[in-house]
C-alpha positions, 0 to 999 in steps of 0.5 A, a space after each residue: 304647936 298649933 294650939 291657941 294661945 289666950 293674950 291678953 288685948 283691948 277691946 277691938 284691938 285698941 291700944 287706948 289704955 282708957 279701953 277696957 282690957 279682953 282676952 282673945 284665943 291667939 290662932 295662927 300668925 304670919 309676918 303681917 298678920 294675927 287671926 284671933 278666936 273672940 268668943 264676945 263677938 258674934 261673928 268673933 272667929 277668925 278674926 284678922 288683925 294687922 301684926 303692928 295693931 295686934 303687937 300694940 294692943 297687946 304691949 298696953 296689957 304686959 304682953 300678957 299670955 296664957 299658953 295652953 298645953 
């Protein structure tokens, strides 16, 4: 629907449960990459991460998300 989804991940897309949790806006994805906006970084717009790295980080946060309508 071309709307961002706020997702709970870990800082720097870590999958280490000792790393602090963080919220980012998922703004796009394809079969191998996700694009995130991170207001906590000065260069945080359209940051690309491998889909597998995102999935691992997101899983440590219980796959929590907020869908913005």
